[in-house]
Backbone as CSV, one residue per row, in Angstrom:
resi,resn,N_x,N_y,N_z,CA_x,CA_y,CA_z,C_x,C_y,C_z
1,SER,92.945,159.163,98.424,93.438,158.935,99.857,92.197,157.990,100.843
2,VAL,92.790,157.873,101.814,92.085,156.732,102.504,92.101,157.194,104.147
3,GLU,90.661,156.900,104.534,89.889,157.777,106.078,89.716,156.950,106.966
4,VAL,90.542,156.512,108.164,90.401,155.702,108.525,89.885,155.683,109.871
5,VAL,88.134,155.399,110.071,87.389,155.529,111.108,87.720,154.259,112.045
6,ARG,87.630,154.323,113.396,87.938,153.641,114.428,86.628,153.824,115.458
7,PHE,86.041,152.700,115.460,85.053,152.573,116.433,85.163,152.190,117.846
8,PHE,84.839,152.659,118.854,84.506,152.268,119.908,83.286,151.969,120.238
9,VAL,83.209,150.569,121.139,81.733,149.848,120.810,81.384,149.811,122.330
10,CYS,80.314,149.968,122.964,80.050,149.761,124.122,79.709,148.482,124.301
11,HIS,80.094,147.437,125.232,80.156,146.391,125.924,79.039,145.819,126.194
12,GLY,77.872,146.923,127.101,76.667,146.888,127.246,75.365,146.593,126.364
13,CYS,75.453,147.525,125.560,74.443,147.380,124.530,74.855,146.867,122.714
14,GLY,76.266,146.984,122.988,77.104,146.545,121.264,76.892,147.842,120.013
15,ASN,76.404,149.306,120.838,76.446,150.217,120.072,77.744,150.920,119.567
16,ALA,78.080,151.126,118.523,79.203,151.993,118.435,79.160,153.022,118.417
17,VAL,80.397,154.176,119.393,80.387,155.541,119.797,80.476,156.351,118.596
18,PRO,79.840,157.417,117.833,79.750,157.924,116.823,81.484,158.480,116.615
19,ASP,81.916,158.853,115.691,83.538,158.766,115.524,83.418,160.233,115.528
20,ALA,82.312,161.561,115.421,82.305,162.585,115.879,82.302,162.638,117.340
21,TYR,81.881,162.038,118.457,82.258,162.399,119.760,83.572,161.797,120.055
22,VAL,83.530,161.108,119.623,85.187,160.530,119.994,85.626,161.305,119.562
23,LYS,86.300,162.001,118.882,87.087,163.140,118.489,86.673,164.297,119.333
24,MET,85.707,164.826,119.785,85.329,165.847,120.503,85.851,165.408,121.944
25,LEU,85.503,164.238,122.234,85.271,164.197,124.033,87.162,163.960,124.073
26,ARG,87.879,163.164,122.864,89.508,162.784,123.542,89.892,164.428,123.698
27,GLY,89.232,165.543,122.410,89.788,166.890,121.979,89.904,167.403,123.571
28,LYS,89.031,167.243,124.218,88.702,167.889,125.728,89.189,167.160,127.024
29,GLY,90.196,166.123,126.391,90.860,164.919,127.804,90.201,164.520,128.360
30,VAL,88.515,163.867,127.825,87.581,163.313,128.463,88.282,161.904,128.145
31,ALA,88.081,160.515,129.053,88.806,159.202,128.477,87.419,158.467,127.671
32,ASP,85.800,158.618,129.264,85.179,157.927,128.675,84.025,158.533,128.349
33,PHE,83.350,157.730,127.287,81.827,157.809,126.911,80.357,157.342,127.773
34,ASP,79.683,158.776,128.464,78.623,157.820,128.825,77.708,157.332,127.952
35,CYS,77.273,156.131,128.095,76.198,155.650,127.013,75.193,155.497,127.387
36,PRO,74.199,155.742,126.597,72.576,155.843,126.945,71.952,154.751,127.570
37,CYS,72.929,153.583,127.533,72.197,152.472,128.059,72.771,152.320,129.593
38,GLY,73.494,153.232,130.589,74.258,153.462,131.582,75.251,152.935,131.445
39,LYS,76.439,152.794,130.168,77.616,151.658,130.676,78.630,153.140,129.819
40,LYS,80.021,153.219,130.751,80.794,153.831,130.276,81.738,153.073,129.329
41,VAL,82.218,153.615,128.199,82.892,153.357,127.224,84.197,153.922,127.050
42,SER,85.191,153.229,127.352,86.686,153.781,127.215,87.037,154.179,125.641
43,LEU,87.400,155.571,125.502,87.997,156.079,124.543,89.455,156.187,124.348
44,ALA,90.359,154.966,125.227,91.457,155.119,124.919,92.052,154.066,123.890
45,GLU,92.893,154.094,123.101,93.237,153.987,122.080,93.940,152.255,122.635
46,PRO,93.535,151.128,121.659,94.011,149.811,122.001,95.320,149.647,122.659
47,HIS,96.617,150.356,122.173,97.546,150.504,122.188,98.115,151.075,123.869
48,GLU,97.031,151.933,124.083,96.965,152.667,125.020,96.774,151.851,126.622
49,ARG,95.879,150.852,126.481,94.733,150.097,127.102,95.742,148.731,127.290
50,LEU,96.923,148.470,126.342,97.683,147.413,126.058,98.610,147.688,127.078
51,GLN,99.454,148.747,127.069,100.609,149.239,127.938,100.062,149.643,129.277
52,GLY,98.746,149.905,129.704,98.353,150.265,130.873,98.144,148.814,132.254
53,LYS,97.552,148.109,130.786,97.216,146.080,131.504,98.005,145.561,131.477
54,TYR,99.081,145.008,130.207,99.036,144.028,130.040,100.902,144.012,129.814
55,PRO,101.764,145.030,130.144,102.726,145.561,129.850,103.794,144.470,130.294
56,SER,103.592,143.184,131.408,104.604,142.582,131.328,104.501,140.914,130.716
57,LYS,103.101,140.984,129.932,102.531,139.761,129.258,103.211,139.904,127.865
58,VAL,102.746,141.291,127.551,103.048,141.206,126.026,104.851,141.280,125.763
59,ALA,105.498,141.618,126.717,106.781,141.477,126.484,107.102,140.400,126.790
60,SER,107.084,139.520,127.749,106.984,138.058,128.129,106.556,137.177,126.766
61,MET,105.644,137.637,126.172,105.048,136.987,124.962,105.809,137.352,123.862
62,ASP,106.727,138.370,123.630,107.645,138.528,122.459,108.631,138.062,122.340
63,ALA,109.219,137.554,123.929,110.238,137.619,124.019,110.502,135.981,124.400
64,THR,109.158,135.194,124.640,109.503,133.749,124.431,108.677,133.290,123.079
65,ALA,107.575,133.937,122.438,107.605,133.419,121.010,108.292,132.305,120.074
66,ASP,107.699,130.811,120.093,108.700,130.457,119.121,108.331,130.196,118.121
67,ARG,109.271,130.917,116.795,109.140,131.165,115.307,108.614,130.013,114.450
68,ARG,109.003,129.138,114.830,108.601,127.863,114.072,106.980,127.504,114.001
69,ARG,106.439,128.713,115.192,104.891,128.333,114.978,104.351,129.303,114.083
70,ASP,105.579,129.737,113.467,104.904,130.308,111.722,104.374,129.686,111.019
71,PHE,104.683,128.320,111.318,105.025,127.491,109.697,103.324,127.616,109.950
72,ASP,102.409,127.485,110.903,100.946,127.404,110.688,100.427,128.390,109.423
73,ALA,101.042,129.495,109.518,100.720,130.429,109.100,101.510,130.310,107.861
74,PHE,102.295,130.019,107.395,103.175,129.512,106.171,102.381,128.858,105.168
75,ILE,102.061,127.275,105.978,101.511,126.153,105.227,100.004,126.992,104.704
76,MET,99.362,127.470,105.251,97.817,127.753,104.665,97.799,129.256,104.036
77,SER,99.088,129.735,103.673,99.497,130.433,102.846,100.269,130.855,102.103
78,ALA,101.020,129.751,101.121,102.065,129.316,100.338,102.635,130.410,99.322
79,ARG,102.710,131.914,99.643,102.423,132.574,98.413,104.128,133.167,97.908
80,GLY,104.509,133.682,97.000,105.625,133.991,96.943,105.925,134.581,95.161
81,GLU,107.049,135.113,95.478,107.251,135.666,93.889,107.296,135.198,92.887
82,THR,107.707,133.516,93.306,107.946,132.256,92.133,106.000,131.903,91.790
83,HIS,105.150,132.462,92.404,103.934,131.747,92.204,103.518,132.535,91.246
84,THR,103.851,132.458,89.578,103.573,133.148,88.495,102.775,132.153,87.491
85,ARG,102.533,132.307,86.680,102.217,131.655,85.411,103.326,130.926,84.936
86,SER,104.403,131.404,85.364,105.988,130.474,84.935,106.220,129.299,85.865
87,PHE,105.761,129.700,87.134,105.598,128.702,88.058,104.973,127.644,87.485
88,VAL,103.447,127.895,87.085,102.642,126.950,87.187,103.013,126.178,85.702
89,ASP,103.954,126.969,84.603,104.544,125.903,83.697,105.411,125.178,84.006
90,TRP,106.373,125.468,85.293,107.537,124.721,85.374,106.867,123.520,86.106
91,ALA,105.685,123.455,86.973,105.044,122.653,87.644,104.419,121.620,87.019
92,GLY,103.971,121.866,85.556,103.433,121.085,84.416,101.649,120.815,84.600
93,GLY,101.582,122.201,85.445,99.934,122.394,85.724,99.452,122.796,86.744
94,GLU,98.125,122.743,86.844,97.241,123.648,88.190,97.228,122.185,89.060
95,ARG,97.006,120.811,88.649,97.343,120.077,89.439,98.129,118.708,89.283
96,VAL,99.589,119.083,90.253,100.453,118.356,89.922,101.009,117.343,90.962
97,THR,102.040,116.750,91.046,102.510,116.005,91.737,104.103,116.388,92.068
98,LEU,104.304,116.749,93.243,105.661,117.497,93.023,106.180,116.968,94.480
99,ALA,108.016,117.050,95.009,108.259,116.887,95.965,108.435,118.011,96.735
100,ILE,107.944,118.315,98.209,108.092,119.684,99.080,109.095,119.501,99.836
101,VAL,110.071,120.394,100.001,111.311,120.388,100.762,111.089,122.075,101.930
102,PHE,110.700,121.429,103.206,110.843,122.733,103.910,112.020,122.706,104.871
103,THR,113.047,123.802,105.053,114.199,123.844,105.472,113.957,124.845,106.775
104,ASP,114.785,124.693,107.489,114.625,125.748,109.047,115.789,125.304,109.564
105,VAL,116.142,126.621,110.081,117.568,126.922,110.623,117.175,126.706,112.038
106,VAL,118.233,125.401,112.456,118.187,125.188,114.297,118.534,126.384,114.953
107,GLY,117.501,126.192,115.809,118.194,127.671,117.150,118.441,129.116,116.496
108,SER,117.833,129.072,115.367,117.923,130.550,115.180,117.467,131.617,115.797
109,THR,116.534,131.809,117.307,116.578,132.379,118.368,117.368,132.643,119.150
110,ALA,118.089,131.805,119.539,118.988,131.638,120.720,119.872,132.603,119.779
111,LEU,120.318,132.120,118.824,121.569,132.594,117.722,121.646,134.139,117.617
112,GLU,120.126,134.429,116.969,119.808,135.932,116.830,120.118,136.753,118.640
113,ASN,119.725,136.176,119.377,119.846,136.773,120.929,121.134,137.184,121.264
114,THR,122.059,135.678,120.319,123.450,135.989,120.766,124.603,136.962,120.043
115,ILE,123.944,137.396,118.996,124.671,137.826,118.037,124.118,139.290,117.453
116,GLY,123.111,139.290,117.667,121.673,140.545,117.520,121.156,140.942,116.015
117,GLY,120.152,140.932,116.357,119.575,141.223,115.160,119.770,141.730,113.685
118,GLU,121.153,142.419,113.831,121.543,143.202,112.430,122.651,142.231,111.712
119,GLU,123.098,141.336,112.799,124.021,139.961,112.262,123.432,138.971,111.737
120,MET,122.173,139.157,112.556,121.413,137.630,111.867,120.446,137.826,110.863
121,ASN,120.396,139.398,110.297,120.020,139.569,108.943,121.116,139.558,108.332
122,GLU,122.023,139.795,108.236,123.192,139.264,107.131,123.478,137.707,107.027
123,VAL,123.623,137.222,108.142,123.365,135.666,108.238,122.298,135.116,107.477
124,ARG,121.145,135.548,107.274,119.287,134.917,107.284,119.884,135.581,105.485
125,ARG,120.283,136.551,105.227,120.641,137.352,103.913,121.610,135.490,102.852
126,ALA,122.912,135.723,103.930,123.512,134.102,103.213,123.077,133.274,103.221
127,HIS,122.367,133.021,103.625,121.804,131.258,103.993,120.851,131.315,102.628
128,PHE,119.654,132.417,102.734,118.857,132.179,101.367,119.466,132.353,100.185
129,ALA,120.485,133.379,99.993,121.319,133.518,98.752,121.866,131.487,98.397
130,GLN,122.422,131.360,99.243,123.239,129.959,99.312,122.042,128.894,98.707
131,GLY,120.641,129.212,99.574,119.630,128.513,99.116,119.198,128.460,97.613
132,ARG,119.265,129.690,97.320,118.603,129.913,95.823,120.141,129.673,94.861
133,ARG,121.133,129.340,95.301,121.961,128.621,94.546,122.184,127.191,94.460
134,LEU,121.515,126.653,95.107,121.597,125.373,95.142,120.340,124.693,94.821
135,LEU,119.390,125.729,94.613,118.310,125.398,93.674,118.546,125.239,92.705
136,ASP,119.087,126.241,92.006,119.217,126.383,90.330,120.175,124.898,90.326
137,GLU,121.095,124.672,91.189,121.830,123.493,91.063,121.399,122.189,90.857
138,HIS,120.092,122.002,91.454,118.893,120.719,91.737,117.880,121.045,91.049
139,GLU,117.604,121.558,90.128,116.151,122.346,89.321,115.403,122.280,89.855
140,GLY,115.477,122.870,91.394,114.484,123.418,92.347,113.945,124.496,92.239
141,ARG,112.743,124.694,92.105,111.781,125.711,92.358,111.725,126.386,93.964
142,GLU,112.054,127.992,93.966,111.506,128.338,95.314,110.442,128.978,95.545
143,ILE,109.286,128.257,96.721,108.175,128.728,96.756,107.763,130.124,97.198
144,LYS,108.934,130.211,98.727,108.391,131.057,99.711,109.622,131.284,101.107
145,THR,110.082,131.671,101.312,110.449,132.248,102.398,109.812,132.597,103.869
146,ILE,110.181,132.426,105.006,109.102,132.847,105.845,110.658,132.700,107.388
147,GLY,110.615,133.504,107.650,111.807,133.601,109.254,113.450,133.177,108.368
148,ASP,113.466,132.392,109.023,114.548,131.164,108.545,114.174,130.239,107.741
149,ALA,112.914,129.961,107.361,112.454,128.796,106.463,112.226,128.719,105.442
150,PHE,112.588,127.965,104.531,112.592,127.842,103.331,111.690,126.353,102.667
151,MET,110.835,127.288,101.599,109.496,126.357,101.336,109.922,126.096,99.562
152,ALA,110.693,124.860,99.380,110.607,124.564,98.012,110.235,123.041,96.966
153,ALA,110.235,123.148,95.670,109.103,122.365,95.307,110.753,121.898,94.161
154,PHE,110.265,120.385,94.224,111.261,119.510,92.772,109.829,118.777,91.982
155,HIS,110.772,118.484,91.079,110.126,117.087,90.197,110.000,115.875,90.504
156,SER,111.312,115.348,91.622,111.204,114.291,92.080,112.098,114.468,93.126
157,VAL,111.591,112.847,94.149,112.260,113.155,95.622,113.922,113.118,95.494
158,ASP,114.421,112.353,94.632,116.096,112.328,94.790,116.513,113.736,94.466
159,LYS,116.355,114.807,93.821,116.426,116.401,93.839,116.310,116.850,95.026
160,ALA,115.247,116.479,95.513,114.562,117.179,96.453,115.700,117.048,97.861
161,LEU,116.445,115.326,97.989,117.121,115.329,99.022,118.720,115.441,98.601
162,ASP,118.611,115.922,97.481,120.222,116.247,97.058,120.246,117.841,97.102
163,PHE,119.303,118.451,97.369,119.312,119.945,97.837,118.896,120.265,99.214
164,ALA,118.872,119.483,99.626,118.560,119.137,101.419,119.860,118.871,101.857
165,LEU,120.679,117.813,101.145,121.677,117.336,101.822,122.999,118.487,101.506
166,ALA,122.643,119.382,100.187,123.699,120.135,99.939,123.734,121.330,101.000
167,LEU,122.587,121.660,101.225,122.286,122.685,101.914,122.651,122.539,103.386
168,GLN,122.121,121.417,103.628,123.083,121.151,105.375,124.298,121.090,105.628
169,ALA,124.880,121.008,104.252,126.677,120.736,104.337,127.209,121.931,103.958
170,GLN,126.373,122.667,103.144,126.661,124.601,102.900,125.990,125.412,103.470
171,PRO,125.570,125.810,104.551,124.087,126.388,104.595,124.393,127.963,104.294
172,GLY,125.723,128.495,103.942,125.682,129.928,103.501,126.491,130.957,104.510
173,HIS,126.874,130.040,105.625,126.953,130.652,107.071,127.516,129.556,108.467
174,ALA,128.335,130.180,108.819,129.380,128.978,109.549,128.711,128.785,110.885
175,GLN,127.784,129.932,111.068,127.126,129.889,112.768,125.489,129.166,112.178
176,ILE,125.161,128.332,111.151,124.291,127.558,111.215,123.898,126.445,110.975
177,LYS,123.065,125.562,111.394,122.623,124.304,110.908,121.556,124.377,110.505
178,VAL,120.942,123.269,109.909,120.106,123.182,108.965,118.966,122.396,109.153
179,ARG,117.735,122.338,109.478,116.761,121.164,109.186,116.213,120.727,108.337
180,ALA,116.135,119.618,107.471,115.238,119.811,106.379,113.953,118.442,106.595
181,GLY,112.812,119.044,105.984,111.840,118.098,105.730,111.089,117.427,104.525
182,ILE,110.891,116.414,103.873,110.509,116.525,102.645,109.616,115.280,102.304
183,HIS,108.626,115.262,101.845,107.280,114.921,101.594,107.011,115.322,100.195
184,VAL,106.235,113.970,99.501,105.681,113.977,97.674,104.218,113.546,97.706
185,GLY,103.733,114.451,96.825,102.862,114.421,96.842,101.815,115.037,96.122
186,ALA,100.468,114.816,95.945,99.734,116.190,94.818,99.474,116.981,95.276
187,MET,99.221,118.200,94.816,98.598,119.511,94.782,97.749,119.849,93.952
188,GLN,97.430,121.430,94.580,96.938,122.219,93.424,97.638,123.704,94.075
189,VAL,97.887,123.913,92.065,98.389,125.418,91.689,97.439,126.036,91.369
190,GLU,97.108,127.691,91.708,96.387,127.922,91.270,96.692,129.950,91.238
191,GLY,97.683,130.125,90.184,98.377,131.474,90.295,99.184,132.001,91.218
192,SER,98.671,132.462,92.528,99.836,132.444,93.535,99.721,132.249,94.529
193,ASP,99.174,130.384,94.522,99.079,129.925,95.723,98.943,128.121,95.397
194,VAL,99.734,127.667,96.036,99.823,126.092,95.843,99.058,125.582,97.216
195,PHE,98.713,124.892,97.527,97.680,124.244,98.435,97.620,122.746,98.151
196,GLY,96.949,122.482,99.463,96.788,120.781,99.520,97.620,120.189,100.585
197,ASP,97.073,119.034,100.800,97.476,118.180,102.011,99.193,118.004,102.086
198,THR,99.491,117.708,100.944,101.172,117.612,100.609,101.610,118.207,101.384
199,VAL,101.518,120.046,101.070,102.155,120.868,101.672,102.341,120.745,102.968
200,ASN,100.952,120.693,103.569,100.766,120.879,105.077,101.655,119.561,105.838
201,TYR,101.500,118.305,105.204,102.147,117.261,105.853,103.553,117.626,105.517
202,ALA,104.084,118.137,104.512,106.166,118.580,104.234,106.381,119.610,105.414
203,ALA,105.429,120.857,105.808,105.600,120.963,106.650,105.641,120.618,108.286
204,ARG,104.974,119.702,108.603,104.823,118.926,109.423,106.081,117.949,109.810
205,VAL,106.551,117.200,108.843,107.843,116.425,108.744,109.074,117.548,108.998
206,VAL,109.087,118.457,109.138,110.042,119.096,109.506,109.735,120.157,110.539
207,GLY,108.355,120.359,111.454,108.456,120.273,112.437,108.651,119.291,113.479
208,ALA,108.492,117.907,112.967,108.938,116.854,114.322,110.611,116.894,114.503
209,ILE,111.569,117.475,113.369,112.874,117.696,113.603,112.907,118.310,114.929
210,ALA,113.879,118.100,115.818,114.650,118.602,117.045,115.919,119.134,116.798
211,GLY,116.740,118.601,116.086,118.012,119.142,115.937,118.215,119.323,114.176
212,ALA,119.792,119.297,113.762,119.778,119.430,112.598,119.971,118.256,111.931
213,GLU,118.543,117.579,110.882,118.366,116.303,110.291,117.945,116.652,109.425
214,ILE,117.615,115.865,108.604,117.111,115.435,106.918,115.916,114.354,107.474
215,TRP,114.855,114.696,107.421,113.346,113.256,107.595,112.511,113.204,106.332
216,LEU,112.292,112.414,106.032,111.393,112.423,104.862,109.917,111.517,105.416
217,SER,109.083,111.717,104.531,107.276,111.160,105.102,107.799,109.531,104.313
218,GLU,107.083,108.543,104.933,107.164,107.099,104.295,106.911,107.274,102.582
219,ARG,105.891,107.851,102.358,106.162,107.758,100.431,107.100,108.818,100.262
220,ALA,107.621,109.422,100.523,109.062,110.319,99.975,110.190,109.052,100.168
221,LYS,110.117,108.429,101.332,111.418,107.454,101.710,111.123,106.340,100.174
222,GLU,110.001,105.502,99.942,109.722,104.720,99.120,110.270,104.823,98.127
223,ASP,109.828,106.328,97.674,110.539,107.006,96.057,111.915,106.758,96.377
224,ILE,112.811,107.205,97.815,114.046,107.066,97.290,114.524,105.217,97.182
225,ASP,113.726,104.749,97.671,114.331,103.411,97.769,113.605,102.964,96.009
226,SER,112.760,103.601,95.436,112.489,103.089,93.895,113.806,103.278,93.053
227,PHE,113.971,104.739,93.812,115.016,105.342,92.398,116.606,104.904,92.505
228,ARG,116.605,104.121,93.679,118.090,103.323,94.190,119.054,104.128,93.795
229,ALA,119.413,105.568,93.715,120.532,106.559,93.041,121.879,105.459,93.715
230,ILE,122.761,105.569,92.539,124.159,105.160,93.200,124.428,105.928,94.791
231,HIS,124.796,107.303,94.319,125.151,107.994,95.102,124.052,107.968,96.685
232,HIS,122.950,107.856,97.034,122.017,107.432,97.965,122.146,105.953,98.885
233,ARG,122.892,105.279,98.025,123.320,103.844,98.546,123.776,103.577,99.941
234,ALA,124.710,104.579,100.474,125.403,105.054,101.585,125.292,105.263,102.796
235,LEU,123.828,105.670,102.066,122.888,106.951,103.315,122.445,105.628,104.171
236,LYS,122.219,106.137,105.387,121.652,104.931,106.869,120.308,106.265,106.954
237,TRP,119.306,105.067,107.332,118.422,105.720,107.854,117.889,105.039,109.151
238,THR,116.902,105.589,109.956,116.012,105.447,111.113,115.011,105.759,110.953
239,ARG,114.549,104.670,111.080,112.442,104.410,111.280,111.960,105.206,112.475
240,GLN,111.436,106.040,112.406,110.564,106.805,113.178,109.233,106.789,113.302
241,ASP,108.646,105.634,114.614,107.339,105.258,114.528,106.602,106.394,115.599
242,ASP,105.542,105.912,115.169,104.197,106.780,116.001,104.561,108.182,116.335
243,VAL,104.973,108.957,114.957,105.138,110.096,115.218,103.795,110.729,114.956
244,GLU,103.147,111.872,115.756,102.037,112.919,115.910,102.077,113.871,114.702
245,MET,101.493,114.126,114.151,101.020,115.197,113.486,99.921,116.117,113.131
246,LYS,100.900,117.169,113.527,99.410,118.713,113.880,98.850,118.369,112.569
247,GLY,96.928,118.598,113.253,96.268,118.935,111.595,95.622,117.439,110.543
248,PHE,96.510,116.009,111.181,96.383,114.897,110.694,96.111,113.707,111.690
249,LYS,95.166,112.963,111.486,94.809,111.825,112.677,95.703,110.733,112.514
250,GLY,96.041,110.061,113.737,96.629,108.995,113.735,97.819,109.408,114.067
251,LYS,99.192,108.110,113.572,100.355,108.080,113.865,100.840,108.029,112.916
252,PHE,102.229,108.465,112.591,102.718,108.044,111.398,104.006,107.672,111.420
253,THR,105.119,107.207,110.270,106.159,107.085,110.351,106.553,107.881,109.511
254,LEU,108.097,107.703,110.109,109.413,108.859,109.307,110.449,108.602,109.056
255,TRP,111.248,109.031,108.636,112.672,108.426,108.381,113.969,109.909,108.398
256,ALA,114.586,109.103,109.478,115.216,110.255,109.941,116.981,109.938,109.128
257,LEU,117.320,110.759,108.522,118.826,110.434,107.972,119.633,110.126,108.943
258,CYS,120.618,109.117,109.075,121.892,109.347,110.596,122.804,110.139,109.820
């Protein structure tokens, strides 16, 4: 069993109130502890303090939070059920070059507010099921999902682009549209983790997209131009210059599929 011990700390001297005192005083209905330093220590639980002091701010933050900020946590902890020894074997080692695709559902917060959380969960499940079917078709591997975002790896940029095009055309549900960002480069694979600037940069590529579009990094676009796949020759691209990427110094060029 696990025993949870809470510490209420005096802001005057920095000393913790003994847990036995906390239990005794709260049991008697006492809300404060008189610290020997002369300060009073509130014995209110954290959620009680928030409800009493910040009700409107907390609600507002919950209502207006942008889900895409989760990408910051996403790229710092790219863990998933596929990050096993089999994923390392598929990748070809622990230090490899792969194409990374991040996808995201456009306007998912507004859609969820319209149709409700329960129906949105059904939409999300259908979308991820479709994504996994297309991953199998295009020889990719799922790395992680978070919220409505999908992260996947491919051995080549042309297959990564084919996957993104297919998922955008058939996202799994009629009510959603998808954006996708692709980058290619070296990364580290260790057990259940994949990390490195390539992963971070790919996340920033999709983060730069406003609508239901597919964007490539300049490195990924160079690979597409080099492969010269017949079915890609008709694609039209727009150069996006001077794009700022969070966490990377300078400005960068990206390519948007028209």
